[in-house]
C-alpha positions, 0 to 999 in steps of 0.5 A: 351864563346862569349855571355858572353864576348860580354855581358861583352864588352856592359856593359863596353861600356855602363859605358864608355859612362855614365862616358863620359857623366857625364864628358862632363856634368861637363865640360858645364858652368852653365852660360846661353850663352848670344848674343849681337847683332849688331846695324844693327841686331837689326834694321833689326829684324833678326840675322845674320847667325853666331849669329843665329847658336850660339842661336840654338846651345845654345838651343839644348845644354842648353835648353836656351839662352839670347839675349840682347838689343832687346827691347827698354827700354821706351816701357818696362817702359810704360808696366812695370808702368800698370803690377806692378799696376795690380800685386799689385791688384792680390796680395791683393786677397791673397789665392784667387789670381793666384799664382804660388807654393807661394803667392810671385810668381804670374801669370798675363796677360798683359792688352790685349788692343792697348795702351799696346800692342807693337809688338816690345815686343810681336811680336818681329821679332828676337824672332819669328826668333829664335823659327822658327829656332828651331821649324819649320816655322810659330810657333803657339803663343797661350799663353801670360802671365807673372809672377811677383816676389813680395815682401812680405807683412809685417809680411811674409817671402820671399819664393822660388818655388820648381824646376819644369818643365812646361811641367808637362805631358808625353811630347816629347823628342825633342824641341815642345815649346819655352817660350820667357820671357821678363823682364820688369826690369833688373832681378837680384838675389836680385829681384827674377831672376830665378834660372835655371838648364841648360841642364835639358830639354832633361829629360822625365817626370819621374822625376817629381811628382804631377799631371797636373792641381794641383798647385804644379804639375811638381816638380822635385823629390829630388833625381834627384835634388841631382844627377843633381847638381853633374853633373851641378849645378844650376845658378841664372843669372842677365838679363839685361833690353832690353833682351829676354830669349828663354827657352824650355818649358821643362827645369827645373827652380824655381822661386826666392824670391824677397828680394829687398830692395826698395821692387820693383815688378819684371814683367816678360813676358812669351809667348809660341810659339809652333811648327807648328805641335804641336796639343795644342788648346790654343787660345789668347784673345785680344781686337779688338783695338789690331788687326790692331797692330798685322796685321801691324807687321805680314805683315813686307813686306807690301805684305798683306800676313799675318802671314807668320813668326808666327801664332796667333790663337786669339779670339777678343772681345771688349775692355770693355770685354777684360779690365773686364776679363784679371786679372781673368785668371788661375794660371800657372799650370792650363794651358794645355800645352799638345797636343791633341792625 
C-alpha cells in the first residue's frame, strides 16, 4: 500500500506546485521594471548596489529591465538622422531588403565609422555593468545592428510580427546572452513599441516553430501563446528617449506596426553581449577610425589594460569598405546566435 500512497502524494505535491506557479505568474506585473539612476550614477557610469540588485532581479524574473536617462539626447539625434535616411533607402528595396517577418520591420546596421560611433551609445558603461553582473565578467560584444519600424508605404497596411524568440535554436536554460536595445527616439504604441511577454525567457525551444535561418523562424506556437496569455499577458510599454532596455535573448516578443500620424521612422539599436564562456564565433566589423575611439572607451581607468569590462572581437576595415558594405547585411534570423559544440 505504500507505493500507491506515495504516488498519490507525489502527484498531489506536483499539482500544488503547478497551481502555485500559475498563481505566482498571475500576481506578477506585465509592466517592466524601470530604474531611474541618480545623476552621480549616470555621471560615473555605474549603478549603485541597490539599483544594480533591482536590475539583476528583474532580468532573472522578467527577462527584461529598462534603465532611463542613460544616453544624452543630442548624440541620439545625430545618429537617428542618418539611420532614418538609411532605413528609407532599405525600404525602397522592397522584397530584396533585409526585412524581419514583414516589410514594416527592417534590419539595418549603424554606420560603422567614427563620426557616428559614440561610446555613450555603443560602449555604454552602465549597460556593460549590467551584462557583466548577469553573464559574468568581461562579456563578449559580437553583434551590433538595429531594427526600424517603418510607416507603411502608400497603399500598404501596417502589420505586426508574430510573437517569437531570437534564440531560435536549442538553447541553454539559463542566461547566456543579453540584448541591449537603445531607441533613438521615444517608443510609443503608436510608432511601434515592441510587444513583450515578460517571464517567457525560461521556456525552451519546444515552444517555437520554424527552422533557424528561415525569415519566420522562432515563432511561438499558438497553443503556447494562449496558455501564457492566461497566466501573464503581454504588454507594449512606452520607452523614454535616452533609455536602455536590457533583454534576455530568449524572451518572447514581437515588433508592432508603426501607425504614427507623422509617418516617423522608429529606429531601435540592438547590441548583444554574450557570456564570456559562450562559444559564438561572430565578430563585429568597424572602420579603422573607430578603433581609437573604442579603445579609449574601454580603457576607462587609463592604465592601458583594454577591454577589462568588455571583450570586442572585431575586424577592422578601411572607411571606404565599411561605408560600402554596412547596408548589405542579412536580416535578423539569418544571424546564428548559437554556440559551437
